[in-house]
N, C-alpha and C positions, 0 to 999 in steps of 0.2 A: 421504388426510389432507387436510383442508380448509386453505386458505390463511388464515393468521391475520390478514392485512391486508385481508380482505374481511368486510363485515358480512353479516347474514342475507339482505339484498337483493342481495348481490354487488357492493356499492359499496365503494370504498377507504375505509379508516379507519386511524387510528393505534391500535395495540394498547394496551389499558389494562393497565399493569403494576403498578397500585396494590397488589395483593395478593401480588406476587412478593417473595420474600425477597432481601435484598442478599447477594451473594456476591462473592468475589474472582474477577475475570474477566481473562483475557489472550487476546490474539489475535496471531498472527504471519502476515504476508503477504509475498509475494515477487514480483518481476518483473525484467525485463531491458530494457536499452537496448542496441541494436545500432548500432555505429558503425565508421567506418574507423579503422585503427590510428593513422593520423596525427592523427586527432581525439582519440583517447585520449592520445597523447603531448602534445598541446597542453594538455589538461586537467591532466595530470601536471606539466607544466612551469609551470603557472599562466599560460599564454599566451593565454587567452581574454579578449577585450577587455572583456566584461561583468563579469569578476571571477572569484572562486574558485567554480568551478562546483559542486563537491560540497558545500561549506559552504552555499551558497545553496539547493541542492536539498534538503539536510537540513532547513533551516529551513522551506522550502516544504512538505515532507512533514509536519512537525510542525503547521504552521498548518492544513493541509488536514484532518488528523485532528480538530482542534478545531472545524472548520467543517462537519462532516458533516450535522448537522440543518438547516443553511442550504442545503446543496447537494442533498441526497437526500430527496425527500418521504417522510414517515411515519417517519423516523428520530428517535429520542428524543434530546434534549439530554442529554449525560452529563458528569459530573465526571471527567475523565481524570486519573489519578494518575501516569501515566508514558507517554511516547512516545519511542521510539528509532528512528532511521533510520540504516542503515549501508549501505556500498557495498563491493563487491569487484570488482576487475578480473577479467574472464573472457575470456582469450584463446581464440580459436577455431582449434584446430589443423587443422581440416578446410578452412578458408578463410582464406588469408593476407590477403584484402582486407576481412575483417570481424572484429571482436572485440566484446566487450560489457562492460557494467557491470551486475553483479547488484545489485539493491536489496532490502533486507530491512527490514521495519518490525515493531516490537513495541509493542503498546498495552495499557495496564492500566487497570483501574478497580475500584472496589468499588461494585457497583450491582445494579440489577434487570434489566438487559438487557446483551447482549454488545457487544463492541467490534470485531467482524469488519469492519464497513463502515469504521470509522475506520482500521484497519490497511491495508485495501486502498486507501482514499483517499490515505493517506500515500505509498504506493508510486506510485500514479498521478501525484500532484502532483510528486513527486521526478523521475519520468521526464519529465514535460512540461517541467519546469524545465531539465533537462539538454538537452532538445531545443531549447528556446527560447534558451538561452545559447550553444549551439554551432551553430545552424542556418546562420549565415553561413559557417561552415567546412565544413559537411557536411549537405547537404539530403537525403542518402540514409539518414539515421538512421531507425530504427524502434524500436518497443518493443512488448512483449507478455509472454505467459506470466505475467500477473498473476493471482495465486491466493492463496487462503487456505491456509496451510501447517499451522497448528494453532490450536486454541482450547481454553480450559479454563474451567470454572466454569458455573454455571447448571444448570437442570433437565436439559438434554440432556448434561451432563458434558463429557468431553474428546473431542477429535477431532484426529487427525494424518493428514495426507495421506500415502498410500502412494507412495513414490518407485519408479518403474518400475525393475526390475532389483535392488531391494533389499527385504529383509524386515524 
């Protein structure tokens, strides 16, 4: 299958979506921030000097989704109709020195191209914001497992990531 972002000469181009029909499109992405349990407690108590970590990280995720065409070459500017960013504490029973915050974003539009990049950008920006706000308390933080969980709409239809161990 040829890459759609390359022209006949193999040079980068923005895909022409003029003839594509508008459809309802949704994408969900996820990721995790790993941190020390005491850092999570600091976030829970509202004890981080820079402010309410998860509220600011949520806003950063929403803002990032809206800025994707300015951040990632060849992405189309889209009229986003909804962006949600949520967090869930994720204790790690295998390691008492590490726990996590799971981040999920859901992005919606009615358009000619999908919102997968917007959903993943929201997760990345939220993770970076958590790191930035808490780094003075925990330089050992890391984040990862950023992935597309599902998408719907458009010519290629729906996709849902298979979770290992589940059907």
